[in-house]
C-alpha positions as CSV (number, residue, x, y, z in Angstrom):
1,M,-107.7,92.9,-145.7
2,N,-108.1,89.3,-146.6
3,I,-106.4,87.9,-149.7
4,Q,-109.9,86.6,-151.0
5,N,-110.3,90.4,-152.0
6,F,-107.9,90.2,-154.8
7,L,-107.5,86.5,-155.6
8,S,-109.9,84.7,-157.4
9,P,-109.6,80.6,-157.5
10,C,-109.5,80.9,-161.2
11,D,-106.0,83.0,-160.7
12,V,-104.2,80.0,-159.0
13,A,-102.2,77.4,-160.9
14,I,-99.8,74.8,-159.5
15,D,-97.3,72.9,-161.1
16,V,-96.2,75.8,-163.6
17,A,-93.2,75.2,-165.6
18,V,-90.8,77.8,-166.0
19,A,-87.0,77.9,-166.7
20,N,-86.3,81.1,-165.4
21,K,-87.1,84.3,-163.7
22,S,-87.8,86.2,-166.8
23,K,-90.1,83.5,-168.2
24,L,-91.8,83.4,-165.0
25,L,-92.7,87.2,-165.1
26,F,-93.9,86.7,-168.6
27,E,-96.4,84.0,-167.6
28,L,-97.4,86.2,-164.8
29,A,-97.9,89.2,-167.1
30,N,-99.7,87.1,-169.5
31,K,-102.2,85.7,-167.0
32,A,-102.9,89.0,-165.7
33,G,-102.9,90.9,-168.6
34,A,-105.7,88.5,-170.1
35,R,-107.7,88.6,-166.9
36,L,-107.4,92.5,-166.7
37,R,-107.4,93.2,-170.3
38,L,-104.1,95.1,-170.1
39,P,-101.1,94.3,-172.7
40,T,-98.8,91.5,-171.1
41,N,-95.6,93.8,-172.3
42,H,-97.1,96.5,-170.1
43,I,-97.4,94.6,-167.1
44,L,-94.0,92.6,-167.8
45,A,-92.2,96.1,-168.1
46,D,-93.3,97.4,-165.0
47,L,-92.5,94.1,-163.2
48,C,-89.2,94.2,-164.6
49,K,-88.6,97.9,-163.6
50,R,-89.6,96.9,-160.0
51,E,-87.3,93.7,-159.8
52,E,-84.4,96.1,-161.1
53,L,-84.9,98.2,-157.7
54,G,-84.4,94.7,-155.7
55,S,-85.6,91.7,-156.1
56,T,-89.1,90.4,-154.3
57,G,-88.0,87.2,-153.6
58,L,-88.6,87.0,-149.9
59,G,-86.7,83.9,-149.0
60,D,-87.8,80.4,-148.0
61,G,-89.0,79.8,-151.7
62,V,-91.3,82.8,-151.8
63,A,-91.5,85.7,-154.3
64,I,-94.2,88.5,-154.4
65,P,-93.5,90.4,-157.5
66,H,-95.7,93.6,-157.6
67,A,-96.3,96.8,-159.4
68,R,-98.7,99.7,-159.8
69,F,-100.7,100.5,-162.5
70,P,-103.3,103.5,-163.2
71,E,-105.7,101.3,-165.3
72,I,-106.9,99.2,-162.2
73,D,-109.0,100.4,-159.5
74,K,-108.6,97.5,-157.0
75,P,-105.5,95.0,-156.2
76,F,-105.1,91.9,-158.4
77,G,-103.5,88.7,-157.6
78,V,-102.3,85.6,-159.5
79,L,-100.5,82.6,-157.3
80,F,-98.3,80.2,-159.1
81,R,-96.8,77.0,-157.4
82,L,-93.8,76.3,-159.6
83,R,-93.2,72.6,-160.9
84,Q,-89.4,73.1,-160.2
85,P,-87.7,75.9,-158.0
86,I,-86.0,78.7,-160.0
87,E,-83.3,81.2,-159.4
88,F,-84.8,84.7,-158.5
89,D,-82.4,86.6,-156.7
90,A,-84.3,86.1,-153.6
91,L,-82.8,87.9,-150.4
92,D,-81.7,84.3,-149.0
93,G,-80.0,83.2,-152.3
94,K,-82.3,80.2,-152.6
95,P,-84.4,79.6,-155.5
96,I,-88.2,80.1,-155.3
97,D,-91.2,77.8,-156.1
98,V,-94.2,79.8,-154.3
99,V,-95.0,83.2,-156.1
100,F,-97.9,85.6,-155.5
101,L,-98.1,88.2,-158.2
102,L,-99.7,91.6,-156.9
103,L,-101.0,94.4,-159.2
104,L,-102.0,97.2,-157.4
105,P,-103.9,100.5,-158.5
106,E,-101.3,103.5,-158.7
107,S,-103.4,106.0,-156.5
108,A,-104.0,103.9,-153.4
109,K,-101.1,103.9,-151.5
110,G,-102.6,102.6,-148.0
111,E,-104.7,99.9,-149.9
112,Q,-101.2,98.8,-151.7
113,L,-99.3,98.3,-148.3
114,S,-102.1,96.6,-146.6
115,A,-102.5,94.0,-149.7
116,L,-98.9,93.6,-149.8
117,A,-98.6,93.1,-146.0
118,C,-101.4,90.7,-146.1
119,V,-99.6,88.4,-148.7
120,A,-96.3,88.7,-147.2
121,R,-97.7,87.8,-143.5
122,K,-99.5,84.8,-144.9
123,L,-96.5,83.5,-147.2
124,R,-94.0,84.2,-144.3
125,K,-95.9,81.5,-142.3
126,P,-93.8,78.1,-142.7
127,A,-96.9,76.0,-142.1
128,V,-98.8,77.9,-144.9
129,T,-95.6,77.5,-147.6
130,A,-95.5,73.8,-146.2
131,A,-99.0,73.3,-147.1
132,L,-98.9,75.1,-150.5
133,R,-96.3,72.9,-151.4
134,K,-98.2,69.7,-150.4
135,A,-101.4,71.2,-152.0
136,T,-102.8,68.5,-154.7
137,D,-104.6,71.1,-157.0
138,A,-105.5,74.7,-157.5
139,A,-108.6,74.7,-155.4
140,E,-106.8,73.4,-152.2
141,T,-104.1,75.9,-152.8
142,F,-106.7,78.8,-152.9
143,R,-108.0,77.2,-149.8
144,I,-104.7,77.5,-148.0
145,V,-104.0,80.9,-149.0
146,T,-107.5,82.5,-148.2
147,S,-108.0,80.6,-145.1
148,E,-107.7,82.9,-141.7
């Protein structure tokens, strides 16, 4: 599976300004809700439930908030690079600035793990996250994250 299968160039944004984790999750849910025609609050509630189980902050400034939804039939992603790092209760205790939202179909367990693993493998590479932090626009950010 490739990130291009579930991330479109229009779902990538850089220099996103949010003050904290709850505002970030709201902005991600709002963006995804508009694209998927789902209520923002529905997405936000499920993202918050997932975060209560344990932070999706992987460390090294990266988070992959995710949740499953019966209303969608394939994985869907949103990538934000934040203007300023924010606290996210990441595993290493460091603030995050690269965030990949992943919404998954409720029924496809194998596909869920494959999409999540695909994103995690990509964003755990220091060269990739360094390039994402230096990207000058959303198109370059998309190219970096979707390159093989």
